[in-house]
N, C-alpha and C positions, 0 to 999 in steps of 0.2 A: 890308397892303398884300401882293400876291402878290410872289414874284421875281421877280425881269428871268430876260429869257424870252433860249435865244441861238437859234440859228436853226436849227440840227441839233432841235430840239425836247427841248431840254433845263433845265429849272432850273437856276442857278446853285449851290445844293448837289447836283447831282442829280440830282433827280427825272424821267423821263422825262416828260416830256407828252406827245411823241409816241402812246407807247400807250395816254396819256387819249384823244388823237384819232381813232386808229384803232381804238380799242374791242379793245385785243393785251390781256387776260394771258395769259402762256407764249406755249405755242402757239394758245393760240383766239383768233378775233376776231369781233364780233357780225356784222360785217361781211364780206356770201360773197365777196366780192372781193381782200381781205385774206386769209383766209382760205383761199383756193385760191393763194395767194402762198405762205402758211405751208405750207400739203401742199405742194408743189413745194419751198420749201427742205428741209421734213423727208425728204422724198426719198431727195434728196442727202446729201447729211454733219449738217444737224440743227448748222449751228451756229448759237451764238449768237451770235460775231462780227459773223455774214454776216446775221443778223437783224436784229441790232442799224442798223446799216448800212443796208441795201436801204427797213428801216420808218423812218428818219429821212430819209433822201432822197423819200422817200410822200407823207412830214410834207410835207415842204418843196414839195412839188410840186403836193398837195393848197391849201395856204397861199396860192401865188404865185396860184390858179387858182380859187381859192375858192369851188371844191367837195370834197364828201365823194367815197370814195374811189370808193364806187357808180354814185355819177354818172358820176365818167372815165368807167368802161368804157363807161357807157351815151349815148357823143356818137360822133355821128360822125371816119370817119378823120381826114377833113382835119382838122378841130380837133384832133384826137388828134395827128396830125404835126405842122402848125403849133406847140401849144403844147410838144408833149416838149423838140420840135429847140428852142424857143427855151431852153426852162429847161436844155438842156444844154449848150446854148452857152452865155448866162453864166452858168452852174457853171465853164466852163474859159478862162474870162478869164485871170484870172491863172498859174491852170495846167491846162495839158492832161489830167493825170492826172486829175484835179479833175471834170475833164468827162466824162471816161471812167470813172469814178467811180457817175454820176449817170447818166451810156448806160445800164449797166449791169446799174444798180438800174430802171428804167421800163421796160424791154424784157423781163426777166425779170416783173413785174407783167403789164405788157401778154400776155405768150404765156401766163400761167399762166389768164387770165381770157379767150383765145378768137384769139387776136389774132394767130395763128401759121401764116394760108395756108392755113387748112380753111375754118370755115366763114365767119370773119371775114377782114377782109384782113392780110397784114403786118404794120405798121406796121415802116416803115426807117428806124432815127434814127441819124444818121450821126457816127460818132465823133474824134476828136484824135487821133493823127499823132501815134502814141510809136515812138521805135528801136526794133530791135532788140536784145538785151542785147549779144550781143557788139560792137554795134556802141559801147554805150553804158560797154563793160571793166571792168563790174560783178565785182569781187572779192576777194571779201577777206583778209585779212590777222588769220592765224592767230596772237598773236604765244606768244614759247615759254616756257622756265617762270622765264627770266631776267628776261624783261621785262617778265610777269606781276606777282615781284614789285617792279620799279622802280613800274608803275605801281598798283600795291598803298602803299606808300608816297609816292610822287609832292605824293601831294596836300595843300596847307594850307588854306584854310580847305573848312572838314567834313569833318572828314578821318576820323575818327573813322566814320561815313555812310560814303562813297564807301570807304574801304577794305573793310568789313565786306560791301558789294554789292559791292567785285571779286572777294574773295576769297570769300566768298557760292554765286556767280556758278559763277567755276574752278572750286571742289570738289564744287560740289556738279552743275552740269552742268544746272540749273535752267533753262528758257527763260523771259524777263525779265518776258512777264505774272503768270506763276506766281509768280517772287519778289514782284512788286509789291500781289500779292492777298493774301501772306498774309499770318495774324496774331497776336498772341501765341499765343491758344487751344492753334494748330497746330505749335508746338515746347514750350510753356511747363512743360510732367511733368519731360523731358528738360531742358530748361534752365537746371531750379531744382535741379535735380537729379543734375547736372553731370556728366549723361553726354558721355563720349567716343566715335568718330564721334556725333554726333546726329544723330539722323535725323528727316528734313523729307517729313513724308504730302504727297502732294499727289491729289487728289481732288474729285471732277467739281461736289459744292455748291460749289466756289472760285468758281464760275463767276457765283454770286452778288453778290462784291465786282466782280469782271471777267469779262466776257465768255469772255477768250483764256483765262482761268488755267489750263485743264483740258484742253489736246489732246483732239479727238475722245471729250472722255468717261473717260479709261482713266485707272484710279486704282494709284497702288504708288507708293512712294519711295525717298530717298536720300539722303542725308548729308554732314553736310560737315567738314570738319576740326577740329583742336584749334587752327590759326591761326586758320582762319573764327569758329570758336569766339566765342576769347578778340574778334578784331576786332567781333564779333555784341555782346558782352561790353559792351564799352564805348562803343558804339553807342545802346544799349538803356540805359547808364546818364546819360550824355551826356541823351540823351531822360527818359529820369523826373526827370532836374535840373530840364527846365525843362514839361512839361509833368504833371506828377504823374505816379503809380505808375499802371502800365499793368493795363487792365483787357482781358478776355479778347479784345474785341471790334475794340482796337484793332489798327490796320494796321500791319507792323512799320517799312519804309520811308512813311512816310506825306506825303503833302505837308502835313506842317504847319511854317512856321516863326515866325522872331522876331516878326512879322507881320504875322499870317495867327488867327486867328480857333484855337481849342483844339479845334470843334467838323470843322478836316478831321484829324483823329491819324482818322478811319475812314477818310480819302479816298486809293487808292495816292495812290504818284510816279504821273506820268504816262511814258508812253512817251520821249517827247521827252526827257524828263529825266536818263531813266538812260542814252540812248545820247549823251547829252550831256558827262555826267559821264564815260559809261570813253574817251569820245574826248579830253576833258582829260586824262583820266590818263595815255592812251597819247602826246597829246604833247608832256607833259610828265619823259616817261619816257623822251623822242631818241626817239621810232618813227618812221620814216621815214616808212610808211605809216600815217599814224595815224590819216587820215579812212579807210580802212577799215578799223579797228576795229569792234566792234560789238559788241552786249551776248551776240549767239549767235557772235559769235566766240572768247569762254568756253567755252561749253559744247563750238562744237568740239575745243578745247581740255581739255577733262574726256576727254571721246570719244581722244585719244588718250595721255589721262594710265590709261585703264579699260585699256587695248590695251599696252603694257608692259609687262616685265616686275614683275611685283608682291618685296615683299622678300622673299621664299624662291624667288626664282630661276623662278618658274613666270607661265603662264598664268592670269586674272581663267577661269572660263568663258563660253563666249561668251553659253548666255542669260541669265547671268548683269551683264554686258555691255550684254546692250539690256536688260531689263528700270533698271536703274541710271540711263536714257537716257531709259524712260518710251518701248519702243519693243513693240509687241504681237511677245510672240514666231511666227515661223513653223509653218501647220499645227501641230500635235500638242501642241508642245511647248507652248504656253497654258498649257493645259489642266493641265500633270503640272508645271509650274514651282509649287514650292512657296514662295509667298510668305509665309506665315505662320514661318519659320525667323529672326525678324530679326535677333537675334545672333549668326546662320551669317554673314543676310549684314554684320550690321556689323559682322563681327571676317573678310571678306574682302576690303569695303570699308581696315579698318583697314591694309590689307598696299600698300592706293595708294601710288603713292613721285608728291607735285609737289612737293617740292623742288628748286632748282633745279643741285643738285647730280647724281654719278653714284649709279644703285641704292643704299641704306644696307646694309648687314652687321643681322643681326640683333639682334648688340651692342649696333649705336647706334641701331638703331628703339624696345628696350629702355626705354634708357636715354632718349629721346627722348619717350617714352609717360607713366616713373615722373615726367619733369618734369612734363609738361602737368597730369597730373592733382595734383599736389602743391604747383602754380604757381595753381589754381585752390582749393586748399584755400585758399591766403594765404600761402604758403613767398614770400621775394626771392628773385629771384636770386641775390645774395650769399645767401641763409641755403640757395641745395640747392647753389652749388660748393661753400662746406662739410664738403658729404657725399659729395664726393670724388665714384666712381664711382657713379654713379644705377645702373647696366644690374643691380650686383650686387646693390641690394634685391628678395626677394621679395616678391609679393600681400600676404601677413601683415604686413610688414615697413613695406610703407607704407603698407597700412589704418590700424595702428600709430601712424602719424608725422599722418597724419589729424587721427585719434582725440586729439593730443596738440596740434596744433592747433588744435582745437573746445575743446577745456578752456582755453589762451591764452583764444582769443576770451571766453570767458563767466567768465576773470577767477582761473582755479583754479591757473595758475605752475606748471601739472606734477603735480599735487597732485587726488587722486581723492576727496577730504570736505570738505566743503561746511556751514559752518555758517547755517542760515535759523531761521526764527521758525515757531513750531509750527500756525498757521496755513496754513500752507501749503504744509507734506509731503503732500499730497494731490497740490497743483497739482507738487510735484517727482515723488514716483512717477511721477503718472502720460506726464512726460518719460521716463519708462527708469530713472532715482535709485533705490537699495536706499536704506530707515528705516535706521541702526542704533542712536542711543539718543537719550533725552531729558534737557535740561538742563535747568539751571533760568533763573527769566527767561523763560518757555514761547519755549525755544529747543530745536533738537533739529541732531542729525545727518548727513548725508546723504550718499551717496556710489556714486561712479557704480560698478557689474556690473564684474569685472575681466573683461578680453578673455578669451574663449573659448580 
């Protein structure tokens, strides 16, 4: 039995039924009239989001009047005017903005098929009154660093997920559509290797998950800081305890809930869900204008952090700022910007200050980074506090401490040697251990090589 179909032409499992009805594959359609609409949209922005919206409205109209799109454009102007107007009026009964969306889609469809006042009469479709922005006073409120920290730490239910989303949006500057489309494979390599700052790629193929995941199909990458990475780790650990080990195609911030099916692990959170959790966090944080705090406001806060003085008292290069925001660089700068120097950009990003305090000195920054690396390796706050001033540790000393913790986790307790069964020697050697000697009873001694 087929799944229930929504009025917008989607199956409940996310299948796009309107594409089948309109015979659309990508930007091609077997219907001549629909192809003209696609050509029209392609000449403009070629936005996947606009295509989805326009086609879903056209699908709904065709279903209502019982005709395919080619039959629609073959009807007389009087029929078109009456039926399109009736459809728009019905669509806007609850919200005028919705009716205006229907009007825009049908008007574009008709104009692209010649009903533009030239050879064919222009079909006038009346829309709904929409006040200008000034009268609506639609202003965003960009929270301060202190307020963002309160937002991230104010949650109760699902706090791991919500905290991760807030810190992710703030420290990366991602658009909410991109955040919702991220899959585990996008971060897997660096996340599992405990890299900080963690690289977040943005690329056109993300549109397969959400049409608005990569605005303008502009590929770039950004990063998240150590605090956001730890919040992400908490979220993913909790998620895996509920749905099992994450797979490459799993959406990081998915629509799975305790009462939903496992299949939703591939479905992103809805835009409204992300918007609501950000507003709720702002309200709990005591922000007076919490209703004006949207996910995009955290992107604006990231933009502000990019423009502040960095840890070395300098400004981030403007080209680097624009790149990390996902903007096309002006003029010829786009062609000369070296986006392949990932480690160089990672180092520049690491100088940014997202903390709610004044810019930190170099000693404090080194101490904070050493604490982050050692914390990820498994050291507790108590263990780190006992080690004194972490800023004095050299990179080699940090690596040695990490190796010690890894040996402890293997049950070595600081020893470099281990007794294993002779049949296991090959396995241990392939893991980097050295064979030392054979022992009675089919046993052997292996040891870790001394650090260079």
